[in-house]
N, C-alpha and C positions, 0 to 999 in steps of 0.2 A: 621236191621235198614232201615227205609224208605228213599227212595231217594227224592231229593228236589221236583220233580214234583208231588209226591203224598202227600207231607207234607202240612197239613192244607188246605189253600185256593187254592192250585194248582190242576188243572186237569191233565190228562195224557199228553196233548199237551202243558204243561207249560204255561197255561193261568191262569190269576187271576180269582177267582170265581166271577161270575156276571159282569165281565168286558170284553171289547173287546180288551184288550191289553195283550201282552205277558209279563211274569214276568221280563224277561231281559230288555225289553223296558221300563217297569215301573221303574226298578232300575236305568236305565240310566236317565230317566226324573227326578227322585229324586236327583241323583248325580248332574245334571246340575242345578237344583234349589238350592241345597246347595252351589254350587260354586258361583252362582249369588248373593245369599244373603251374603255370606262371602266377596265377592268383594266389596259390598256396605259398609261393616263395616270397612275396612282397608284403610290405607294411600297408600299402594302399591298394588293395585288390580292385577297387572300383575304377581305377585309372587304366587297367590293363585291357587292351584290345588287340586282336590278331586279325590282320587282313590277308587275303589270299590273292595272289596274282598268278594266273595260269598262262604259261607260254606254250609253244609247240612241243618242247621237250622237258620243260622244268616247271615245277610249282614252287613259288616263293611264298613263304609264310612270314609276314613282317609283324614282329611283336612290338607294340607301342605301350609305353608305361610312363609314369612320372619320372622325371630326371633323378629324383631322390632314390628311386628304386632300381636304377640301372645296375648299380653295384651288386645288388642282391640277385638280379637275373643273371649277370655275368659270372659272379662267384669269384672265389680266390683263384687267381691265375687262369681264369676263364673255364674252370672245371665244370661249373653248373651249366653254362650254355653249351659246352662241348658234349656233356652228357645228354642234354635235351636234344641236340642235333643228332647224336648217335641213335637215340631211340626213334626219333621221327624218320630218319633215313632208313633204319631197319624195317619199320612198319610200312613205309611207302615203297621201298625198293622191291620187296618181295611181291608186290602187286604191279610192278612195271612202271612206277611213277618216280621220277627223279625229283628230289625236294631239297630246298634250302630254307633254313631258319635264319632270319635276318633281324638284327636289332639296329635301327637307325640311331646314331649317336650325334 
């Protein structure tokens, strides 16, 4: 099984193909962006945290917030979270990173 540095867009030094940024730095930038976006969506922005779990092929961004705010993050018929997932997927996939945005309920 290939390690994460040699998977898809990563070079041996853990850089994203065609970019001047380290894959870990890029994941952190995406995590911060998700956190900022979700904070703008909810009534209690101080309760929002996003944690990152990096596996061999997938990066999971877990969004935690107050239970009262879950409906605002999910949106009507799940449209808000689906939109957020689509944006994150588009950002990370073009750099060879498979990502999942997860909300524990």
